[in-house]
C-alpha positions as CSV (number, residue, x, y, z in Angstrom):
1,M,-0.1,-3.9,-15.6
2,V,3.3,-3.6,-14.0
3,E,2.4,-1.2,-11.7
4,N,0.1,-4.1,-10.0
5,A,3.2,-5.4,-8.4
6,L,4.0,-1.9,-6.6
7,L,0.3,-1.5,-5.6
8,K,0.3,-5.1,-4.5
9,N,3.3,-4.2,-2.2
10,I,1.3,-0.9,-0.9
11,S,-1.7,-2.7,-0.2
12,K,0.5,-4.8,2.6
13,H,0.6,-1.9,4.4
14,I,-2.3,0.6,3.5
15,N,-5.6,0.5,1.4
16,L,-6.3,2.5,-1.7
17,S,-9.8,3.1,-3.7
18,Q,-10.0,2.8,-7.4
19,E,-10.0,6.8,-7.6
20,E,-6.8,6.7,-5.6
21,I,-4.8,4.4,-7.6
22,S,-5.8,5.9,-10.7
23,T,-4.1,9.1,-9.3
24,F,-1.3,7.0,-8.2
25,E,-0.6,5.4,-11.2
26,R,-0.2,8.6,-13.1
27,F,2.8,9.3,-11.4
28,W,5.1,6.3,-12.4
29,T,7.0,5.3,-15.4
30,E,8.2,1.9,-16.5
31,K,11.8,1.6,-16.9
32,T,13.7,-1.4,-18.6
33,L,17.5,-1.9,-17.9
34,E,19.6,-4.4,-20.0
35,K,22.7,-6.5,-18.0
36,G,25.3,-3.9,-17.2
37,D,23.2,-0.8,-17.7
38,Y,23.5,1.8,-15.0
39,L,20.3,2.9,-12.8
40,L,22.6,5.7,-11.5
41,R,26.3,6.5,-11.7
42,N,28.5,8.1,-9.1
43,G,28.4,11.8,-9.1
44,D,25.1,12.1,-11.2
45,T,22.3,13.4,-8.7
46,C,19.4,10.7,-8.5
47,R,16.5,11.8,-9.8
48,Y,14.0,8.9,-9.3
49,D,13.0,6.8,-7.0
50,S,12.8,3.1,-8.2
51,Y,10.9,0.1,-7.3
52,V,12.3,-3.1,-9.0
53,V,9.6,-5.4,-10.7
54,S,11.8,-8.0,-12.0
55,G,15.3,-8.5,-12.2
56,A,18.5,-7.6,-9.8
57,L,20.4,-4.5,-9.2
58,K,23.6,-4.0,-7.4
59,A,24.7,-0.7,-5.5
60,F,28.3,-0.1,-5.1
61,Y,31.3,2.3,-5.3
62,I,35.0,1.6,-6.2
63,N,37.5,1.6,-3.4
64,A,40.0,4.7,-4.3
65,E,42.7,2.9,-2.5
66,N,42.6,-0.8,-4.1
67,G,40.3,-0.3,-7.1
68,N,37.6,-3.0,-5.9
69,E,34.1,-2.6,-6.4
70,E,32.5,-2.5,-2.7
71,I,28.8,-4.1,-2.9
72,L,26.7,-1.5,-0.5
73,F,23.5,-3.5,-1.1
74,F,21.2,-5.4,-3.3
75,A,18.0,-4.9,-5.0
76,I,15.6,-7.7,-6.7
77,D,12.1,-8.1,-7.0
78,D,9.5,-6.2,-5.0
79,W,12.4,-3.9,-3.4
80,W,13.6,0.0,-4.0
81,A,16.8,0.9,-5.2
82,S,17.8,4.7,-4.9
83,D,20.3,6.6,-3.1
84,L,17.9,8.1,-0.7
85,D,20.6,11.0,0.4
86,S,21.0,11.8,-3.0
87,F,17.2,11.4,-4.0
88,S,16.0,13.4,-1.2
89,K,18.3,16.2,-1.2
90,Q,18.5,16.5,-4.6
91,K,22.4,16.0,-4.6
92,P,25.1,14.3,-6.6
93,S,25.4,10.4,-5.9
94,I,28.3,9.0,-4.0
95,Y,27.9,5.5,-5.8
96,N,26.7,3.4,-8.7
97,I,23.6,1.6,-9.1
98,Q,23.9,-1.2,-12.1
99,A,21.8,-4.0,-13.4
100,I,23.3,-7.5,-12.7
101,E,20.4,-9.0,-15.0
102,K,18.0,-7.6,-17.3
103,T,15.7,-5.7,-15.1
104,T,12.0,-3.8,-14.8
105,V,11.7,-0.8,-12.7
106,L,8.6,1.7,-11.9
107,Q,10.4,5.2,-11.3
108,I,9.1,8.3,-9.8
109,S,10.8,11.5,-10.2
110,Y,11.4,13.7,-7.1
111,Y,8.9,16.6,-8.0
112,S,6.5,13.8,-8.9
113,F,7.2,12.2,-5.4
114,Q,6.5,15.5,-3.6
115,K,3.5,16.2,-5.9
116,L,1.9,12.3,-5.2
117,L,2.6,12.9,-1.3
118,T,0.7,16.0,-1.6
119,E,-2.2,14.6,-3.5
120,L,-2.3,11.0,-1.3
121,P,-0.8,12.0,1.9
122,Y,-1.5,9.3,3.9
123,L,1.0,7.5,1.6
124,E,3.7,9.0,3.5
125,R,2.7,6.3,6.2
126,Y,3.6,3.8,3.4
127,F,6.9,5.2,2.4
128,R,7.7,6.0,6.2
129,I,7.3,2.0,6.9
130,I,9.5,1.5,4.0
131,L,11.9,3.7,5.0
132,E,12.1,2.0,8.8
133,S,12.2,-1.4,7.3
134,Y,15.5,-0.2,5.4
135,L,17.0,1.6,8.4
136,G,16.6,-1.5,10.7
137,T,18.3,-3.7,8.1
138,L,21.2,-1.0,7.7
139,Q,21.4,-1.0,11.4
140,K,21.7,-4.7,11.6
141,R,24.5,-5.1,9.2
142,I,26.7,-2.8,11.0
143,I,26.3,-4.7,13.8
144,Y,26.7,-8.0,12.3
145,N,30.1,-6.3,10.8
146,N,31.2,-5.1,13.8
147,M,30.5,-8.1,16.0
148,C,30.5,-11.3,13.6
149,D,33.1,-13.4,12.1
150,A,32.8,-13.6,8.2
151,E,31.3,-17.1,8.3
152,S,28.5,-16.0,10.7
153,R,27.8,-13.1,8.3
154,Y,27.4,-15.3,5.2
155,Y,24.8,-17.8,7.5
156,D,23.1,-14.7,8.1
157,F,22.9,-13.4,4.6
158,L,21.7,-16.8,3.4
159,E,19.2,-17.0,5.9
160,T,17.9,-13.5,5.9
161,Y,18.3,-13.1,1.9
162,P,17.9,-16.5,0.4
163,N,16.2,-15.1,-2.7
164,I,19.3,-12.9,-3.3
165,A,21.6,-15.8,-2.5
166,S,19.9,-17.6,-5.2
167,K,19.9,-14.8,-7.9
168,V,23.2,-13.2,-7.2
169,P,27.0,-14.4,-8.1
170,Q,29.2,-15.5,-5.3
171,Y,31.9,-13.2,-5.7
172,L,29.1,-10.0,-5.3
173,I,27.7,-11.7,-2.3
174,A,31.8,-11.8,-1.0
175,S,32.0,-8.1,-1.9
176,Y,28.6,-7.4,0.2
177,L,30.1,-9.8,3.2
178,G,33.8,-7.9,2.7
179,V,35.4,-11.1,2.2
180,S,37.5,-12.6,-0.8
181,A,35.7,-15.0,-3.6
182,E,38.0,-17.5,-2.3
183,F,37.0,-17.3,1.4
184,L,33.6,-17.4,0.4
185,S,34.3,-20.4,-1.7
186,R,35.8,-21.9,1.2
187,V,32.9,-21.0,3.5
188,R,30.2,-22.7,0.8
189,K,31.8,-25.9,1.1
190,K,31.8,-26.0,4.5
191,Y,28.3,-24.9,4.7
192,K,27.3,-27.6,1.8
193,S,28.7,-30.6,4.0
194,S,27.6,-29.8,7.1
């Protein structure tokens, strides 16, 4: 069953009994997105937290000044994809999440998530660990964007996210790094020749 991927991820941090696993599995639904389908649209409320079983998603907004797509994050196999602010406060999202390729996710609604944590309260530890990891990644990205040049950010991206780098088109990585696709192409040539 597809839930095994999520349970495997959880088992890295906490142990669940067979009875707890049965309870846990009741709360999740599987959804498949085709390339180009939206998981979330700007202005809609994020009703589900989504765990990526397979595939790739991009989170982005459209820059009102130049009309460009600005990438916020990617989510691939064994990652989470959600607008945490929209999900936790049940308010409209300020960005989009879209499938880059055919993607399968496991989803839990906001209300089911609250019920799940009531029934299995120690799962809060797992979700706290995931949130801490996300916040650490976000802090690092802010620091690197402020302190490092684009070339250094690209090298760090390759080292930190090799699975994303091999799965996601280069023009999207360029957007994530805040550089042009042409600049990234030059940096990639230089990287390959070194």
